[in-house]
Backbone as CSV, one residue per row, in Angstrom:
resi,resn,N_x,N_y,N_z,CA_x,CA_y,CA_z,C_x,C_y,C_z
1,MET,115.460,134.219,170.708,114.146,133.577,170.602,113.090,134.568,170.090
2,LYS,113.195,135.762,170.608,112.269,136.814,170.176,112.462,137.126,168.694
3,LYS,113.717,137.022,168.248,113.982,137.287,166.824,113.318,136.239,165.949
4,LEU,113.430,134.963,166.337,112.807,133.886,165.558,111.319,134.033,165.489
5,ILE,110.684,134.412,166.616,109.227,134.603,166.617,108.837,135.744,165.706
6,PHE,109.664,136.784,165.715,109.390,137.954,164.871,109.504,137.579,163.378
7,ILE,110.485,136.758,163.012,110.683,136.350,161.604,109.519,135.468,161.161
8,VAL,109.112,134.525,162.009,107.965,133.664,161.663,106.706,134.480,161.483
9,PHE,106.538,135.504,162.330,105.372,136.369,162.278,105.355,137.139,160.952
10,LEU,106.547,137.526,160.443,106.631,138.252,159.190,106.376,137.349,157.992
11,ILE,106.844,136.086,158.056,106.737,135.160,156.901,105.336,134.589,156.782
12,SER,104.667,134.377,157.888,103.333,133.729,157.840,102.296,134.439,156.977
13,PRO,102.176,135.749,156.949,101.209,136.414,156.053,101.511,136.181,154.584
14,LEU,102.828,136.183,154.248,103.208,135.925,152.873,102.826,134.524,152.420
15,PHE,103.028,133.575,153.350,102.680,132.160,153.030,101.177,132.016,152.836
16,VAL,100.416,132.686,153.659,98.948,132.601,153.525,98.473,133.279,152.255
17,ALA,99.101,134.412,151.884,98.739,135.130,150.641,99.042,134.246,149.426
18,GLY,100.190,133.561,149.470,100.578,132.690,148.386,99.590,131.549,148.222
19,GLN,99.127,131.012,149.348,98.123,129.939,149.294,96.827,130.416,148.655
20,LYS,96.423,131.621,149.001,95.189,132.182,148.442,95.290,132.336,146.945
21,LYS,96.441,132.893,146.493,96.629,133.072,145.048,96.625,131.735,144.327
22,PHE,97.271,130.756,144.944,97.330,129.429,144.336,95.933,128.788,144.250
23,ASN,95.129,128.991,145.239,93.779,128.464,145.259,92.886,129.133,144.207
24,LEU,93.154,130.393,143.874,92.366,131.098,142.865,92.546,130.471,141.486
25,HIS,93.728,129.883,141.207,94.005,129.324,139.879,93.505,127.884,139.786
26,ILE,93.119,127.259,140.867,92.603,125.910,140.788,91.212,125.965,140.189
27,PRO,91.001,125.231,139.061,89.677,125.305,138.403,88.642,124.504,139.195
28,ASN,87.390,124.774,138.858,86.278,124.094,139.495,86.129,122.732,138.825
29,ARG,86.440,121.657,139.528,86.397,120.307,138.942,85.208,119.519,139.496
30,VAL,84.607,118.725,138.581,83.496,117.831,138.979,83.843,116.407,138.569
31,ILE,83.273,115.427,139.278,83.453,114.021,138.973,82.069,113.398,138.796
32,VAL,81.883,112.762,137.628,80.589,112.173,137.312,80.790,110.674,137.081
33,ASN,80.072,109.833,137.809,80.173,108.375,137.703,79.036,107.858,136.822
34,PHE,79.447,107.119,135.782,78.470,106.441,134.938,78.606,104.920,135.163
35,LEU,77.791,104.141,134.483,77.797,102.692,134.693,79.119,102.040,134.272
36,ASP,79.678,102.482,133.110,80.899,101.840,132.588,82.075,102.790,132.455
37,HIS,81.968,104.049,132.910,83.084,104.971,132.860,82.902,106.098,133.843
38,VAL,84.016,106.832,134.106,84.028,107.917,135.044,84.596,109.148,134.374
39,VAL,83.990,110.295,134.584,84.394,111.549,133.927,84.906,112.541,134.958
40,TYR,86.071,113.122,134.628,86.612,114.234,135.400,86.586,115.466,134.485
41,ALA,85.877,116.489,134.895,85.737,117.678,134.016,85.908,118.953,134.814
42,GLU,86.406,119.978,134.133,86.537,121.312,134.709,85.404,122.168,134.174
43,VAL,84.803,122.936,135.077,83.634,123.746,134.708,83.854,125.208,135.105
44,THR,83.028,126.066,134.580,83.117,127.482,134.940,82.443,127.712,136.281
45,GLU,82.820,128.807,136.913,82.184,129.210,138.172,80.990,130.081,137.880
46,GLY,79.794,129.587,138.140,78.583,130.343,137.838,78.253,130.240,136.358
47,LYS,77.403,131.182,135.957,76.968,131.212,134.546,77.681,132.358,133.829
48,PRO,78.618,132.032,132.900,79.349,133.092,132.231,78.490,133.851,131.215
49,LEU,78.860,135.086,130.998,78.164,135.918,130.009,78.831,135.720,128.632
50,ILE,78.262,134.855,127.848,78.764,134.589,126.496,77.627,134.668,125.480
51,ARG,77.999,134.916,124.263,76.988,134.978,123.189,76.745,133.559,122.709
52,VAL,75.500,133.110,122.828,75.116,131.738,122.454,74.619,131.739,121.024
53,SER,75.048,130.720,120.252,74.658,130.565,118.861,73.966,129.227,118.651
54,ASP,72.896,129.247,117.844,72.162,128.023,117.523,72.968,127.083,116.638
55,GLU,74.125,127.527,116.169,74.942,126.744,115.243,75.769,125.692,116.013
56,TYR,75.945,125.859,117.327,76.845,125.017,118.098,76.112,124.235,119.166
57,PHE,76.761,123.070,119.567,76.333,122.299,120.736,77.147,122.803,121.924
58,TYR,76.493,122.852,123.093,77.157,123.305,124.339,77.056,122.163,125.359
59,TYR,78.185,121.876,126.027,78.257,120.862,127.061,78.290,121.562,128.403
60,TRP,77.389,121.141,129.323,77.292,121.806,130.618,76.971,120.775,131.702
61,TYR,77.217,121.185,132.958,77.088,120.266,134.092,75.922,120.753,134.975
62,SER,75.077,119.783,135.362,73.989,120.079,136.265,73.437,118.778,136.853
63,ALA,73.148,118.782,138.147,72.543,117.639,138.855,73.372,116.368,138.678
64,ASN,74.670,116.500,138.866,75.613,115.385,138.787,75.538,114.636,137.456
65,ASP,75.359,115.410,136.387,75.288,114.834,135.040,75.817,115.858,134.042
66,ILE,76.298,115.391,132.912,76.812,116.257,131.844,75.772,116.291,130.726
67,LYS,75.309,117.455,130.408,74.279,117.639,129.374,74.920,118.160,128.074
68,ARG,74.151,117.992,126.992,74.600,118.487,125.673,73.372,119.000,124.920
69,THR,73.326,120.309,124.640,72.193,120.934,123.966,72.708,121.919,122.907
70,ARG,71.920,122.098,121.882,72.280,123.037,120.823,71.659,124.408,121.107
71,GLY,72.487,125.425,121.015,71.988,126.792,121.094,71.577,127.270,122.468
72,GLY,72.021,126.587,123.562,71.648,127.061,124.897,72.154,126.107,125.985
73,PHE,72.110,126.588,127.260,72.545,125.786,128.401,71.912,126.359,129.669
74,GLU,71.827,125.550,130.699,71.317,125.951,132.012,72.143,125.281,133.101
75,GLY,73.279,125.773,133.373,74.160,125.180,134.366,75.584,125.706,134.205
76,LYS,76.544,124.919,134.665,77.966,125.281,134.551,78.550,124.727,133.267
77,LEU,79.062,125.604,132.442,79.657,125.167,131.186,80.977,124.436,131.434
78,LEU,81.221,123.379,130.660,82.527,122.695,130.722,83.577,123.610,130.110
79,HIS,84.634,123.849,130.899,85.666,124.810,130.473,87.010,124.333,131.053
80,GLY,87.872,123.799,130.153,89.147,123.271,130.587,89.310,121.812,130.197
81,LEU,90.132,121.108,130.986,90.466,119.719,130.681,89.277,118.792,130.950
82,PHE,89.113,117.825,130.029,88.084,116.802,130.153,88.731,115.459,130.001
83,SER,88.560,114.583,131.004,89.162,113.237,130.992,88.076,112.207,131.303
84,ASP,88.005,111.193,130.458,87.025,110.102,130.639,87.798,108.794,130.778
85,PHE,87.444,107.977,131.804,88.172,106.747,132.078,87.214,105.548,132.047
86,TYR,87.774,104.405,131.570,87.048,103.133,131.724,87.122,102.711,133.178
87,MET,86.333,101.677,133.524,86.329,101.186,134.883,87.664,100.500,135.272
88,ASN,88.439,100.083,134.241,89.765,99.517,134.515,90.860,100.590,134.588
89,LYS,90.474,101.871,134.665,91.351,103.025,134.814,92.064,103.427,133.517
90,ASN,91.793,102.743,132.384,92.340,103.124,131.096,91.583,104.372,130.565
91,LEU,92.297,105.195,129.827,91.682,106.378,129.234,90.632,105.969,128.175
92,ARG,89.531,106.668,128.218,88.457,106.440,127.218,88.405,107.602,126.226
93,GLU,88.514,108.832,126.731,88.489,110.048,125.878,89.169,111.173,126.640
94,LYS,89.800,112.052,125.843,90.468,113.190,126.489,90.508,114.344,125.508
95,GLY,90.260,115.588,126.049,90.299,116.772,125.231,90.100,118.024,126.040
96,MET,89.846,119.139,125.363,89.657,120.427,126.014,88.318,121.056,125.590
97,PHE,87.734,121.753,126.577,86.502,122.544,126.307,86.829,124.054,126.467
98,GLU,86.128,124.838,125.694,86.234,126.297,125.803,84.819,126.859,125.861
99,TYR,84.367,127.169,127.076,83.027,127.654,127.323,81.949,126.736,126.683
100,GLY,82.077,125.477,126.977,81.068,124.510,126.557,81.266,123.948,125.187
101,ARG,82.284,124.393,124.433,82.489,123.895,123.074,83.843,123.195,122.966
102,LYS,83.875,122.075,122.234,85.120,121.354,122.067,86.110,122.147,121.243
103,THR,87.394,122.005,121.582,88.428,122.757,120.870,89.729,121.961,120.936
104,GLY,90.571,122.134,119.909,91.859,121.468,119.873,91.760,120.004,119.462
105,VAL,92.794,119.242,119.899,92.889,117.798,119.560,92.159,116.959,120.590
106,TRP,91.300,116.085,120.089,90.573,115.125,120.945,90.955,113.737,120.538
107,LYS,91.262,112.909,121.572,91.638,111.513,121.355,90.709,110.578,122.104
108,SER,90.476,109.411,121.531,89.723,108.357,122.211,90.456,107.030,122.052
109,TRP,90.199,106.111,123.012,90.903,104.837,123.067,89.922,103.671,123.175
110,HIS,90.384,102.510,122.704,89.665,101.272,122.903,89.870,100.793,124.333
111,LEU,89.090,99.797,124.732,89.190,99.268,126.098,90.570,98.655,126.387
112,ASN,91.193,98.114,125.317,92.528,97.517,125.517,93.663,98.516,125.501
113,GLY,93.363,99.822,125.364,94.380,100.841,125.409,94.855,101.324,124.062
114,GLU,94.438,100.670,122.966,94.829,101.100,121.623,94.060,102.356,121.234
115,LEU,94.713,103.209,120.431,94.051,104.417,119.937,92.828,104.062,119.073
116,LYS,91.779,104.826,119.275,90.549,104.590,118.497,90.327,105.708,117.478
117,GLU,90.359,106.952,117.920,90.089,108.104,117.013,90.929,109.312,117.450
118,ILE,91.285,110.098,116.433,91.934,111.416,116.670,91.194,112.418,115.787
119,TYR,90.608,113.432,116.451,89.867,114.456,115.749,90.373,115.841,116.140
120,HIS,90.243,116.776,115.236,90.560,118.175,115.507,89.273,119.007,115.524
121,TRP,89.130,119.812,116.584,87.951,120.672,116.731,88.347,122.122,116.724
122,LYS,87.435,122.954,116.239,87.647,124.417,116.240,86.337,125.096,116.573
123,LYS,86.270,125.612,117.796,85.096,126.330,118.284,83.816,125.481,118.147
124,GLY,83.922,124.228,118.559,82.758,123.363,118.568,82.431,122.673,117.265
125,LYS,83.348,122.792,116.257,83.118,122.161,114.952,84.325,121.322,114.592
126,LEU,84.058,120.181,113.944,85.136,119.365,113.414,85.816,120.113,112.271
127,HIS,87.144,120.302,112.423,87.866,121.087,111.448,89.326,120.617,111.434
128,GLY,89.720,119.939,110.357,91.084,119.461,110.242,91.120,117.963,109.980
129,GLU,92.310,117.389,110.164,92.545,115.985,109.865,91.915,115.095,110.942
130,PHE,91.476,113.891,110.525,90.987,112.904,111.472,91.575,111.552,111.094
131,LEU,91.733,110.691,112.114,92.273,109.311,111.950,91.388,108.355,112.739
132,VAL,91.132,107.180,112.189,90.360,106.143,112.865,91.168,104.848,112.835
133,PHE,91.225,104.145,114.002,91.967,102.926,114.127,91.075,101.802,114.631
134,ASP,91.468,100.556,114.358,90.751,99.425,114.890,91.365,98.998,116.234
135,GLU,90.860,97.914,116.811,91.311,97.463,118.150,92.738,96.980,118.137
136,LYS,93.286,96.663,116.951,94.675,96.250,116.846,95.629,97.379,116.577
137,GLY,95.072,98.596,116.495,95.898,99.776,116.244,96.176,100.038,114.782
138,LYS,95.451,99.335,113.879,95.638,99.526,112.451,94.766,100.654,111.931
139,LEU,95.340,101.499,111.086,94.594,102.625,110.503,93.538,102.129,109.565
140,THR,92.282,102.579,109.749,91.184,102.167,108.897,90.597,103.327,108.073
141,GLN,90.707,104.557,108.569,90.182,105.713,107.853,91.094,106.923,108.083
142,LYS,91.108,107.797,107.082,91.913,109.021,107.150,91.286,110.044,106.247
143,GLY,91.216,111.297,106.711,90.626,112.351,105.873,90.666,113.679,106.577
144,THR,89.841,114.606,106.084,89.780,115.967,106.647,88.339,116.441,106.762
145,TYR,88.116,117.270,107.774,86.830,117.957,107.959,86.992,119.457,107.750
146,LYS,85.915,120.055,107.362,85.843,121.548,107.298,84.442,121.958,107.693
147,ASP,84.347,122.631,108.848,83.063,123.090,109.371,82.073,121.917,109.502
148,ASN,82.508,120.845,110.139,81.699,119.661,110.423,81.331,118.843,109.190
149,LEU,81.971,119.122,108.041,81.673,118.388,106.804,82.932,117.798,106.218
150,PHE,82.789,116.607,105.573,83.909,116.032,104.867,84.367,117.008,103.770
151,ASN,85.664,117.158,103.642,86.193,118.028,102.603,87.552,117.525,102.147
152,GLY,87.679,117.274,100.847,88.921,116.715,100.326,88.854,115.226,100.183
153,LYS,90.017,114.581,100.248,90.091,113.144,100.043,89.863,112.398,101.381
154,ARG,89.154,111.277,101.248,88.934,110.383,102.393,89.416,108.996,102.010
155,TYR,90.389,108.461,102.781,90.991,107.181,102.496,90.382,106.113,103.404
156,ILE,89.945,104.995,102.806,89.414,103.873,103.552,90.292,102.647,103.301
157,TYR,90.944,102.186,104.371,91.900,101.088,104.244,91.156,99.771,104.609
158,LYS,91.111,98.867,103.629,90.401,97.598,103.826,91.337,96.517,104.323
159,GLU,90.793,95.434,104.843,91.580,94.328,105.374,92.358,93.609,104.289
160,SER,91.825,93.607,103.058,92.534,92.971,101.945,93.764,93.718,101.497
161,GLY,93.965,94.929,101.980,95.106,95.733,101.575,94.762,96.809,100.578
162,GLU,93.551,96.764,100.027,93.141,97.768,99.063,92.785,99.096,99.776
163,VAL,92.971,100.178,99.032,92.702,101.511,99.577,91.615,102.170,98.706
164,GLU,90.499,102.506,99.289,89.400,103.169,98.576,89.497,104.677,98.850
165,ILE,89.454,105.443,97.776,89.616,106.913,97.886,88.297,107.571,97.442
166,GLU,87.792,108.442,98.311,86.586,109.211,97.995,86.919,110.710,98.060
167,LYS,86.362,111.469,97.141,86.606,112.911,97.122,85.316,113.646,97.508
168,TYR,85.451,114.563,98.445,84.305,115.332,98.929,84.577,116.816,98.729
169,LYS,83.469,117.534,98.570,83.519,118.979,98.537,82.355,119.515,99.339
170,ARG,82.685,120.053,100.528,81.675,120.584,101.459,80.606,119.524,101.780
171,GLY,81.065,118.327,102.036,80.187,117.261,102.461,79.555,116.448,101.355
172,GLU,79.733,116.857,100.088,79.128,116.150,98.980,80.184,115.281,98.280
173,LEU,79.807,114.051,98.023,80.718,113.107,97.362,80.755,113.408,95.876
174,LYS,81.975,113.549,95.350,82.166,113.788,93.920,82.171,112.495,93.160
175,VAL,81.382,112.422,92.062,81.312,111.218,91.240,81.856,111.589,89.868
176,LYS,82.753,110.717,89.360,83.366,110.964,88.065,82.352,110.724,86.956
177,LYS,82.240,111.648,86.013,81.317,111.528,84.909,82.079,110.967,83.700
178,GLU,81.519,109.890,83.121,82.150,109.277,81.960,81.808,110.074,80.714
179,LYS,82.871,110.541,80.058,82.688,111.367,78.861,82.745,110.473,77.616
180,GLU,81.764,110.611,76.730,81.743,109.892,75.488,82.578,110.619,74.452
181,ARG,83.633,109.973,74.018,84.505,110.558,73.007,84.014,110.210,71.589
182,LYS,84.424,111.046,70.643,84.007,110.806,69.247,84.728,109.565,68.740
183,GLY,83.985,108.746,68.049,84.549,107.540,67.497,84.767,106.414,68.487
184,PHE,84.280,106.567,69.687,84.505,105.529,70.709,83.732,104.255,70.350
185,ARG,82.528,104.422,69.848,81.745,103.243,69.461,82.322,102.537,68.246
186,LEU,82.896,103.319,67.320,83.500,102.749,66.133,84.702,101.888,66.528
187,LYS,85.487,102.368,67.487,86.648,101.567,67.931,86.194,100.263,68.543
188,LEU,85.138,100.318,69.351,84.637,99.100,69.910,84.124,98.148,68.799
189,TRP,83.522,98.757,67.772,83.008,97.947,66.655,84.154,97.253,65.934
190,HIS,85.284,97.933,65.692,86.431,97.348,65.011,87.051,96.220,65.839
191,LYS,87.129,96.469,67.160,87.671,95.421,68.030,86.781,94.196,68.011
192,TYR,85.472,94.417,68.016,84.527,93.304,67.975,84.645,92.506,66.689
193,LYS,84.836,93.185,65.535,84.956,92.524,64.253,86.229,91.718,64.169
194,LYS,87.333,92.233,64.791,88.586,91.497,64.777,88.502,90.196,65.580
195,LYS,87.755,90.258,66.666,87.612,89.079,67.513,86.703,88.024,66.911
196,GLN,85.899,88.389,65.946,84.940,87.453,65.334,85.688,86.411,64.524
197,THR,85.334,85.142,64.717,85.975,84.044,63.978,84.964,83.114,63.327
198,THR,83.705,83.538,63.241,82.642,82.707,62.659,82.733,82.682,61.157
199,VAL,82.337,81.563,60.571,82.367,81.408,59.122,81.095,82.037,58.544
200,PRO,81.219,82.859,57.487,79.986,83.472,56.926,79.069,82.427,56.349
201,GLY,77.784,82.625,56.568,76.766,81.688,56.116,76.341,80.704,57.179
202,SER,77.117,80.587,58.276,76.751,79.640,59.330,75.687,80.290,60.225
203,PRO,74.972,79.460,61.029,73.921,80.009,61.895,74.464,80.982,62.919
204,ALA,75.717,80.725,63.387,76.328,81.618,64.373,76.570,82.983,63.749
205,ALA,77.022,82.996,62.466,77.269,84.258,61.811,75.958,85.029,61.631
206,SER,74.879,84.311,61.285,73.583,85.017,61.140,73.122,85.634,62.445
207,GLU,73.379,84.912,63.554,73.017,85.438,64.881,73.809,86.688,65.206
208,ASN,75.117,86.643,64.916,76.000,87.792,65.157,75.530,89.013,64.340
209,GLN,75.101,88.725,63.076,74.672,89.833,62.242,73.406,90.467,62.803
210,LYS,72.522,89.666,63.418,71.322,90.214,64.040,71.677,91.085,65.244
211,GLU,72.739,90.667,65.969,73.095,91.380,67.213,73.991,92.579,66.966
212,LYS,74.295,92.892,65.687,75.167,94.034,65.422,74.517,95.341,65.890
213,PRO,75.322,96.218,66.518,74.776,97.483,66.959,74.534,98.413,65.778
214,LEU,73.565,99.260,65.896,73.254,100.215,64.838,74.360,101.264,64.729
215,PRO,74.698,101.687,63.488,75.733,102.724,63.342,75.273,104.066,63.895
216,LEU,76.219,104.914,64.258,75.937,106.223,64.773,75.330,107.115,63.701
217,PRO,74.459,108.082,64.078,73.893,108.995,63.055,74.980,109.844,62.412
218,GLY,74.931,109.946,61.086,75.913,110.774,60.401,77.216,110.022,60.111
219,VAL,77.323,108.735,60.532,78.556,107.946,60.286,78.167,106.749,59.440
220,GLU,78.954,106.498,58.410,78.657,105.390,57.521,79.010,104.088,58.194
221,ASN,78.274,103.041,57.830,78.540,101.711,58.366,79.885,101.230,57.868
222,PRO,80.738,100.673,58.733,82.054,100.215,58.271,81.948,99.125,57.224
223,ASP,80.869,98.274,57.285,80.726,97.194,56.313,80.503,97.765,54.917
224,SER,79.674,98.848,54.841,79.425,99.486,53.545,80.691,100.095,52.973
225,GLN,81.499,100.693,53.860,82.767,101.291,53.392,83.686,100.184,52.838
226,LYS,83.756,99.046,53.568,84.562,97.961,53.098,84.084,97.412,51.757
227,GLY,82.755,97.322,51.582,82.190,96.832,50.308,82.554,97.728,49.160
228,LYS,82.477,99.038,49.384,82.827,99.994,48.320,84.297,99.849,47.941
229,LYS,85.166,99.711,48.948,86.584,99.560,48.667,86.876,98.277,47.849
230,GLU,86.177,97.194,48.254,86.384,95.944,47.503,85.914,96.046,46.088
231,LYS,84.778,96.744,45.863,84.292,96.919,44.511,85.242,97.688,43.648
232,THR,85.759,98.790,44.212,86.731,99.600,43.457,87.977,98.804,43.125
233,LYS,88.438,97.961,44.087,89.618,97.150,43.832,89.354,96.157,42.704
234,LYS,88.162,95.491,42.760,87.842,94.511,41.719,87.752,95.182,40.349
235,ALA,87.153,96.391,40.295,87.036,97.087,39.012,88.397,97.423,38.442
236,ARG,89.286,97.876,39.321,90.651,98.191,38.852,91.371,96.937,38.358
237,GLU,91.198,95.846,39.119,91.870,94.593,38.717,91.323,94.098,37.366
238,SER,89.995,94.202,37.183,89.423,93.776,35.897,89.930,94.632,34.728
239,GLU,90.006,95.979,34.968,90.537,96.869,33.956,91.957,96.551,33.552
240,THR,92.768,96.298,34.608,94.174,95.996,34.350,94.320,94.667,33.606
241,SER,93.484,93.655,33.976,93.556,92.367,33.295,93.140,92.488,31.825
242,GLU,92.080,93.295,31.557,91.639,93.482,30.181,92.721,94.184,29.358
243,ASN,93.324,95.191,29.933,94.384,95.917,29.210,95.545,94.996,28.892
244,SER,95.910,94.168,29.879,97.057,93.239,29.669,96.749,92.233,28.588
245,SER,95.483,91.706,28.570,95.118,90.720,27.553,95.130,91.320,26.154
246,LYS,94.646,92.584,26.037,94.660,93.269,24.740,96.062,93.456,24.220
247,LYS,96.982,93.843,25.123,98.377,94.027,24.716,98.996,92.739,24.206
248,LYS,98.690,91.627,24.884,99.240,90.344,24.463,98.724,89.937,23.084
249,GLU,97.418,90.194,22.817,96.850,89.853,21.510,97.497,90.675,20.400
250,LYS,97.728,91.967,20.697,98.374,92.830,19.674,99.771,92.333,19.354
251,LYS,100.515,91.891,20.401,101.854,91.420,20.160,101.849,90.147,19.285
252,LYS,100.893,89.243,19.543,100.806,88.031,18.728,100.501,88.356,17.262
253,GLU,99.582,89.315,17.030,99.221,89.712,15.683,100.392,90.305,14.926
254,GLU,101.242,91.061,15.648,102.404,91.654,15.004,103.423,90.594,14.624
255,LYS,103.600,89.560,15.447,104.581,88.526,15.166,104.195,87.664,13.948
256,VAL,102.918,87.372,13.801,102.460,86.521,12.663,102.304,87.375,11.394
257,LYS,103.134,87.116,10.393,103.085,87.829,9.114,102.618,86.893,7.987
258,ILE,101.643,87.272,7.220,101.116,86.433,6.117,101.802,86.843,4.816
259,ARG,102.514,85.896,4.226,103.223,86.146,2.975,102.351,85.691,1.789
260,LYS,102.179,86.560,0.808,101.407,86.223,-0.398,102.317,85.641,-1.473
261,MET,101.923,84.478,-1.993,102.726,83.774,-3.020,102.281,84.245,-4.428
262,LYS,103.286,84.530,-5.300,102.992,84.949,-6.653,102.755,83.690,-7.539
263,LYS,101.817,83.790,-8.445,101.525,82.696,-9.376,102.611,82.605,-10.452
264,ILE,103.164,81.430,-10.633,104.208,81.229,-11.694,103.512,80.521,-12.892
265,VAL,103.525,81.241,-14.036,102.895,80.691,-15.262,103.999,80.052,-16.139
266,PRO,103.838,78.793,-16.525,104.876,78.137,-17.449,104.864,78.754,-18.868
267,ALA,106.041,78.892,-19.385,106.199,79.506,-20.721,105.848,78.473,-21.789
268,GLY,104.901,78.781,-22.718,104.504,77.892,-23.787,104.901,78.438,-25.140
269,PRO,104.576,77.754,-26.171,104.940,78.201,-27.553,104.162,79.434,-27.964
270,GLU,103.007,79.597,-27.312,102.204,80.765,-27.714,102.772,81.992,-27.106
271,ASN,103.434,81.842,-26.013,103.954,83.028,-25.327,105.268,83.462,-25.867
272,LYS,105.891,82.685,-26.721,107.188,83.068,-27.279,107.004,84.195,-28.271
273,GLN,108.035,85.059,-28.360,108.005,86.176,-29.276,108.420,85.682,-30.648
274,THR,107.877,86.289,-31.533,108.213,85.921,-32.922,109.012,87.012,-33.537
């Protein structure tokens, strides 16, 4: 019996020491009740000595409430796991804090339990891929952040099935600039002329002629070029027709030969030789 008492006496200090060490690792947790949700958050013990920057927002706990201020705090900084619940015990939001700043993956849910948003944070700034879902769990948006700004492609999925793509660079939306190519207007002009079916001289044709666009500077009007070509063709055709008619006339003149008849004088008595 004495031996058992001695063994228990030896083990009890070790058990107490283990409990103390275990209690040291338990973080300081607070519970904050709001009207429509409840927050469980881990906070720092006292006021930690950290370098505060005006560039970041800091989340801290004071007077049974969670505050959010830029460039400063007055209370216990949120540090560790953060869990937010709806009144029906479903998760509302979950993530991690590091000395008052959001870090890592943060997720939020709709009231029915479907995923709502997934964001990546880095030292209090949005940095990385993000996803947004509707109440049915369908993806509606997808893209990337860099230092709290849109960067790269952003996909917007519409109910009709179409996908709208926007390109960003450091938060600025890129817009495609339409480049005017050489001869672009002339191509449009030729297409317009081909589609025209109006009879020349009609009132519709006169209206179309009034609505014709002006030619580009330094470029000849296509109608004038066509007129010149037609004139040259007509001149060549007239020359060839004249040449052919002259050749035919010459051939006819060569075929017709005029024969001269000699006069025959009758022999009389006076013409006889003596």
